[in-house]
N, C-alpha and C positions, 0 to 999 in steps of 0.2 A: 899234102897238108891242107886242111880245110880253112877257108878264108873266113875270118870274123870281121864283120863290118860294124863300126861304132859310129852312131849318129849322135851328135851332141846338140842339145837345144838349150839356149839360155831362157830362163823363165820370162814370162810376160810382164808388162808394166805393173808396178805395185801401187797399192793404196797406202801412202805414207801416213803414219800415225805416231806422233812424238810421244804418246803415252805408253807405247809398248816397244819392246826390242824389235829391231828390223827383221830379225829371224822369224818373227811371228806374223809379219805383214801378209795380207792377202792381196788379191788382184784388184786393180782399179777397173772401172767400166771399160776403159780403152784396153786394159790387159785382158779382160774376158773376151773381147772381140779378137785380139791378137791370138789368143789360145784357140779360138774357133778356127781362125784362118790357118794357123799352123797345123791343125788336125787334118786339114784338107790338102796339104802338100803331098804331091805324088811320092816323094821320097819316103813318106811315113807309111805308105802301103805295105812295104816289105818288112816292117818291124815285127820281130818275133818276141822280144822281151823288153820290158820297160823298167828302168830304174830312175829314182828321183833322190834328191837330198831329203833330209829330215825337215826342211823348212816348208811350211804349207804352200808357199807361192809356187813351188815346183810341181807339187801334186795337183794343185788347181790348174796350172798351165796345161798339164797333160790329160786332165780329166776328159775333155771332149774326144781326144784320140783314143784313150783307153776304152771308153764307152763304145766308140765306133768299131774298134778292133776286137772288142770283148776280151781284152788283156788285163791281167792283174798288174798292179803297180807295186814294185818293191822299193822300200826306202833303205838307203845305205848312207851312214854317217860320213863315209869317205868322200861323198859328193857334196857335202855342206860347203857353204861359202867360207872364205878365209874367216876364221873366228874373229869377232870384233866385240868391243865392250858394249855396255848398255846405254851410254850417253847418246842422246839425239844431237846431231850436229846440223848446223845450217848447211845449205848447199855449198857455200864458199868453204867452210871448214872441212866438210866432207871431201871436196875435190882436192884441197891442199893436202890432206892426210893421204888420200888415194895416190896422188902423184908421188909423195914420199915413199909410200909402200911399193909402188911399182918401179920406182927408180932404184930402190935398194931392197932386194928381196930378203935381207937379213934384218930389216927394220920391223919392229913389232908395232904395227899400226893399230890404232883404236884400242890399245890395251889388250889386244888379242894375240894371235899367233903370227909368225913371220910368213912371208910368201914362200920361203924355202920349206918350212914345216908343212904348209898347206899343199905344196907340190908333192912332197913325199907321201902324204896321206892320200892324195888324189891318185897318184901313180899306183899305190898299193890297191886301191879300189878298182882301178882299171885292170890290173893284173888278175885280181880275183874274178871279175866279171868275165874276162876273156877265158880263163880256165873253166869256168862254169858254163860258158855259152859258146864253145868252139863251133864254128861254122854257121853261126846265127847272125842275124842283124839285130843289134842291141841299141835301143834309144836310151840315152842318159840325159835327164833334164836337170840342169844345175845352174850355176851362177856366173856372172860376167867376169869377176876378178879371177877366180880360180880357173875358169876356162881359158882366159887370156894367158895366165901364167903357164898353164899346161901346153897350149898351142905354141906360145913363144919358145918354150923349152924344146919342143919337137922341131921347130923351124929355126932354132938358133937365133932368135930375134928378141932377146931380153932387152936390148938397148931401145927397142921400139915400143916397150910395154905401155907407157902412158898414152901414146898416140893410138895404139891398137885398142886399148880399153875404151877410149873416147869414141871409137868408130864401131863398137860392138852394139848393135841394135837389140832391143828386146825381141825375143823369139828368133835370134840369129841361129843359124844352123852351120855346124862344121862336121866333116866326115873324115874318119881315119880307118884305114885298112892296113893290116900288118905293120902297125907302128908308123905308117906313112900318112901324111896329111894329103887327102884327096880334095877336100874343100876346106879352106881356111874359115875360121869362125867369123872373121871380119869381111868375108866375101858376100856379095848378094846371094840370096837363097836361090839354089837351082831346084826347079821343080822336078 
């Protein structure tokens, strides 16, 4: 059986703009630098295929790497962040809602989908990618909440979700091979 390696990358720091939905945000100057640095990680040299969510921040994050590797980027809605409403929340409001969402995966946070719904959508996307890319190294650039829900599911660590989420840096890297976590998304990046 051929080994399929999945590298997950959380998008870079975003430029917050209360006048538009968070799903449309681009990268901050710090985020652009993070994207450049992520493109130079040795782990990225082996990437054969690149997937992103439909949110611009993910394609902007991987742009330097895609250019360096001359790889096309494929957007897949399965890798979108947990769906949220349009209301802009203060940092405190956002964090309170996020903790509720991560503490109870059946809670419909931000007027969007539940963590359970997001996990099922994400897992279906992973299954599709693995079937279409058997034996390859696949990079998936996505979002902090859905990544943490997925990794916590694999690690049986749902009780730790709020803490895990708070420890997940922008451009954090996680690796999965044969449905086993090789590098946790909250671990320091291994070059």
